[in-house]
N, C-alpha and C positions, 0 to 999 in steps of 0.2 A: 495641532500639537496637543497632546493630552495634558490635563492639569490634575493635580492631586491635592486633596484637602486633608491634611493630617490632623486637623483640629477635631476632637471628639464632640459628639452632640452635647448641647448645653445641659441636658438633664442626665448625662451619664455619670457614673461613679468614677472618680479619679483615683487610681491606685498607682503608687510609686513602685514600679517593677524592678527598679535598680538595675537597669539594663546596661550601664556603662561597661561592666566587665565582659558581659556577653558580646556586646558590639565590638569591643577591642579584640577579644579572642577570635571572633568571626573574621575581623579584618586580617589578623595574623594568618588564619587558615586560607583566606583568599590569596594573600600575598605569597604564601608557600606554594599553593597550587599554581599560580601564575609563573612563579620562578621555576618550579619543576617542569612546567610545560613550555618554558622559554617564552613566556608572554609578558614578562615584566616591563619591556620597553615599548610595548605596542601603544597606539594612540588610544585616548579615552573614547568612550562611546560604544554603542552596541556593535559587536563584530559577527554575530551569528543571526540567521533567520529566526523570527519569532514564531513559535508554534501557534500562539493565539492569533496572530495576523494571518498566518497561512490557513488555519482552520476557518476563519471568517471569510477569507477570500475564496477558498474552494467551495464553501457552502454557497456563496453567491454564484459561482460558476455552475454548480449543480442546479440551482434554482433557475438559472438562465437556460440550461439545457432542457429542462422540463417545466416551463414557466406556469402553465395552467394546472399542473398537478403538484409541483413542489414549490412554486412561487407564492407570493402573498395571497391571502384569502380574498381580497377585494379586487384582484386583477381581472380585467375584462379583455376579450380578444382584440378589440379595436385599439387597445394601448399595448398589446403584447410586444410588438417590435420595439417600441420606445423603451419599455421596461427591460427587454433583453439587452439592447444597446447600452443603456445607462448602467445596468448592473454589471455587465462585462467590463465597461470602462473603469468603474470603481475597482473591480476585482483585479484587473490587469495592472493598474497603477500600483496597487499594493504588492502584487506578485513580482512586478518588475523590481521594486526595491528589495524584496527578499532574495530574488535571484542575484542582484548586484552584491548584496551582503555575502552570499555564499561564494561568489566569484572572487570578491576581495579577500575573503578568508582563505580560499585556496591559493591565491597569488602570494599571500604572506608566507605560505608554507612551501613555496617553490613549485606550485602546481598551476599550470595555465599562464595566462598573460599577466605581466606585472604592471602594465600601464592602466591607470584608472579609466582613461577614456575608452580603451579597448574592452575593459571589463563592462563598462556601461553599454557600449555598442553590442557586446555579446549578449548581455541581459536583454536588451531591446530586441535583438534578433530572435532569441529564444521565446519571448513572450508573444511576438508577432507570429512566430511559427505555431505557437500554441493556439492562437486565435484561428489560424487557418486549418489546424487539425481538428477543431471542435466538431465540424459537420461529420467527418468520418468517425470520430469517437461516438457521436450521437447515433450514427447508423449501426455501429457495432453494439452499442448498448440496447438499441431496439431489438437486435437479434437475440441478445442475452435475455431480455425480458420475455420475448415470445418463447424462447426455449424453456424458461422457467414455468411459464403458463402451460405449455404443452406437456412438460415433464412432471407436473404435479397435479394429480386428480383433485386435490383439495382446493386448488386455485379457481376462483370464480371469474376472474377477469385479469387482463394485463395491468389494469390500474391498481388492483389489489396487490399484485406482485411488486410493482414499483414502489408503492407506498409502505408495504409491510414486510417484505422479505429481506432478512439480513444478508443472504447471499447476493442479492442484487445491489444492496448498499456497498458491499465489499467490492464487487466487480466494478461499480461506478468509480469508486476511489482508486482502484487499481489501474484502470485504463487512463485516468488522469495522471496518476503518479508515474506510470510507465513512460509517459511522454517525457517528463522531466528527467527520469533516470536515463533515458536514451540520449538526452542532450547533455549528460554529464553532471546534472545538479542532483547528486546522490542524497544530500541532506534534505533538500526540499522534498524529494520523492519519498524518503523515509518518513518524514513528518506526516505527509498525506496518508501513506499506507498505515501508519501506526494509529492515526485517528480512527480509521475504519476498524482496525484490530481491536482497539479499546471498546468501540461501540458494539461490535458484532461477535467478538471471540474468534474471528476468522483472520488468520495471519498469512497474507500473501505478500511476499517480497516484491517490491516494485520492479525488480529485474526480471521476474518470471515472464516468459512469452506465452500468451494465451490467445488461442484462435477464436473464431466466431461461435456464437450460440453456446456459450459456456454457462452451466447451471450448477450451483452449489445448493443442494437441498438441506434444510435445517441449518447446517453450517458450523455449529459450535465446535471448536477444537480443530478445525481444518488448518493444516500448515502446508504451504507451498513455497519451496525454496527458491533462491535467487536465480539459479541456472536451469530451473525446470522449463521444459518446452511442452505445451499442451496444444493439441490440434483442435479441429472444429468439431462441434456437436458432442462435446464431452460432458458427462454428468458425474458428479461426485457427491458423496453424502458426508454427514458429520463425522468428525474425529479421524478423517483421512489425513495421512502424512505423506507428502512427496519430499523426502529428505535426503540428506547425505549419509553415506555409509561410513566414510572415514574422512579425516581432515589432514591432508599431507602438510608436512612442515618444511619451510624453507631452510636454507643453510644457517640462518641466524636464529633458528628455533621457533620463529613465529609461524603461525598458520599461513599457508599460501592463499592469496586472494584471487578471486575471479576464475578459478579453475572449474570446468564443467563437472559437477558432482551430484546433480539431481536428476530425476527420471525424465525420460521423454515419453509422453503419452500421445499416441497417434489418434486419428479421427475416430469418432463414434464409440469411444470407450466408456464403460460404466464402472465406477469404483464404489463399492458399497461401504457402509459405516464401519469405522474402526480399522480399515486396511492401512498397512504401513508398507510403503515402497521406498527402498533406500538405494542410493548410488546411481551412477549413470547407466541405467538399464532402460530398455525400450518395451513399453506395453503396446503390442501390435494393434493395428486397426481393427475395431469391432470386438476387441476382447472384453470380457467381463471378469472383474476381480471381486470375489465375494467378501462378506463381512469378516473382520478380524484376521484377514490373511496377512502374513508377513512375507514380503518378497525382497530378495536381494539379487535376483536373476530376472532376465527378460521373459516376456510372455509372447508367444506367437500370435499373429493376427487371427482373430476369430475364436481364440481359445477361452474357455471358462475355467477359472481357478477358484476353488473353494477350500475352506478350512479342512485339512486332512484329519481323518480319525478312523479307527476300526473298533470292533467290539472289545478287543483286549487292551485298548488304550494306546497301542503303538501307532505312531503317525505313518501315513502313507501319502504319496503324492498322487492326487486324483487326476491332475491334468499335466501334460508335458510342459516343461519350462525350457527356455533357450539356455 
């Protein structure tokens, strides 16, 4: 259990900030929020996963996936297995507690099991499944790293790609987050994906389905939506958006959740910098989408689409669209 020392250092200057009114008003704001959100009668204690704990736990998992490159500097191969086992054990115990918190939170809102034992059993099952999924996740990440190395003439080694490329950092977090999303732990998944988003500027929703050998070059400003489906051997560049064209509303006026609204990108597609593709459209196998192209219709397999222009400034469509 963590302990907190609220005493200032002995040599610090003591200032009376007169915080009584601020503390009281903040308490009122918390009470109003909890009442508005119908949380006033809930039990004391933390009710949501901790982003700090999740971040630390996922960092441990990533180190265990690549121990000799992302693990501690003094690690030796003879102790590699021990390090991996110990590190994963620590990470999984923390993730188990965060998963249980999310399941408890969902149960209090009428989602999922209302029995604490069943929530605990479910959390245990999910984390055990995560452990079993790690070898396949590692294999997929190996493919992603090789794709980045082969796809970038500036890359000197696969190790440089793993240690330095923001697109690789983003896809590592995505593949871990996608597991939790698939198991229904949406909040845990979003926390993981947003950590990578903050660090890299690459925003991949954990619900997006991404095939093997995926490479984001440069990466800043890339956005990939929740229901996007991306095939194998796809390469995209910075500032690409795979987004939604419109957001249907339900009868109550709120936006509909979970509807397919993002693009499908088939195998072997290349999408260059600044391209924006919106809606549930399909970019066919082997197509190339040029820089700064705006698409709201599908592209046939093998088609090249570039920004349209003519000498008099009137746009023309250079390649057929579906």
